[in-house]
C-alpha positions as CSV (number, residue, x, y, z in Angstrom):
1,X,114.6,96.8,116.2
2,X,112.0,94.7,114.4
3,X,109.8,96.6,112.0
4,X,106.0,96.5,112.3
5,X,105.4,98.1,108.9
6,X,106.6,97.4,105.4
7,X,106.3,99.4,102.2
8,X,105.7,96.9,99.4
9,X,104.6,98.0,95.9
10,X,104.0,101.6,97.2
11,X,101.5,100.2,99.8
12,X,102.1,100.1,103.5
13,X,101.5,96.8,105.1
14,X,101.2,96.1,108.9
15,X,102.4,93.1,110.8
16,X,100.0,91.7,113.4
17,X,100.9,90.1,116.7
18,X,101.1,86.7,115.0
19,X,103.6,88.0,112.4
20,X,101.2,88.1,109.5
21,X,101.3,91.1,107.1
22,X,98.1,92.9,106.3
23,X,97.3,95.7,103.8
24,X,96.3,99.0,105.3
25,X,92.9,98.7,103.6
26,X,92.2,95.9,106.1
27,X,92.9,98.3,109.0
28,X,90.1,100.5,110.4
29,X,90.3,104.1,109.2
30,X,90.7,105.3,112.7
31,X,94.1,103.6,112.9
32,X,95.5,104.6,109.6
33,X,97.0,107.8,111.0
34,X,98.8,105.8,113.7
35,X,100.1,103.4,111.2
36,X,101.5,106.2,109.0
37,X,103.2,107.7,112.1
38,X,104.6,104.3,113.0
39,X,105.9,103.8,109.4
40,X,107.5,107.3,109.5
41,X,109.0,106.6,112.9
42,X,110.4,103.2,111.8
43,X,112.0,104.9,108.8
44,X,114.1,107.2,111.1
45,X,116.3,104.4,112.1
46,X,116.4,105.3,115.7
47,X,115.1,103.1,118.6
48,X,112.4,104.4,121.0
49,X,114.7,104.8,123.9
50,X,117.1,107.0,121.9
51,X,114.3,109.2,120.6
52,X,113.3,109.9,124.1
53,X,116.8,111.3,124.9
54,X,117.1,113.6,121.9
55,X,115.2,116.5,123.6
56,X,117.6,116.4,126.6
57,X,120.6,116.4,124.2
58,X,119.2,119.4,122.4
59,X,118.5,121.2,125.7
60,X,122.1,120.6,126.8
61,X,123.3,122.0,123.4
62,X,121.1,125.1,123.8
63,X,122.6,125.8,127.2
64,X,126.1,125.3,125.9
65,X,125.5,127.7,123.0
66,X,124.3,130.4,125.3
67,X,128.0,131.0,126.1
68,X,129.7,129.9,122.8
69,X,133.3,129.0,123.7
70,X,135.5,126.7,121.7
71,X,135.0,124.0,124.3
72,X,131.2,124.4,124.2
73,X,131.1,124.3,120.4
74,X,133.3,121.1,120.4
75,X,130.9,119.6,122.9
76,X,127.9,120.4,120.7
77,X,129.6,118.9,117.7
78,X,130.3,115.7,119.6
79,X,126.6,115.6,120.7
80,X,125.6,115.9,117.0
81,X,128.1,113.1,116.1
82,X,126.6,111.0,118.9
83,X,123.1,111.4,117.4
84,X,124.2,110.6,113.9
85,X,126.3,107.6,114.9
86,X,123.4,106.2,116.9
87,X,121.3,106.2,113.8
88,X,124.0,104.5,111.8
89,X,124.4,101.9,114.6
90,X,120.6,101.3,114.7
91,X,120.4,100.8,110.9
92,X,123.3,98.3,110.9
93,X,121.7,96.1,113.6
């Protein structure tokens, strides 16, 4: 995943569609909140498609834990491992 934001000298910079970096002071105030959210999102290390699946994974885990058996707990642990490994794989790309 290519980053659209960069933290340089404790200042967030934004990449435009041409690949040029701009200081946030050059961006209208109405968009600063969006840029902060984008910066925070990019720092998670997850790609957008994976983030969309996390609520479904958590719902599956909640259903499994309503009846906590050894198998259900192992399944929940594997789902947690899946989420953590996806982050490591995204960071390494």
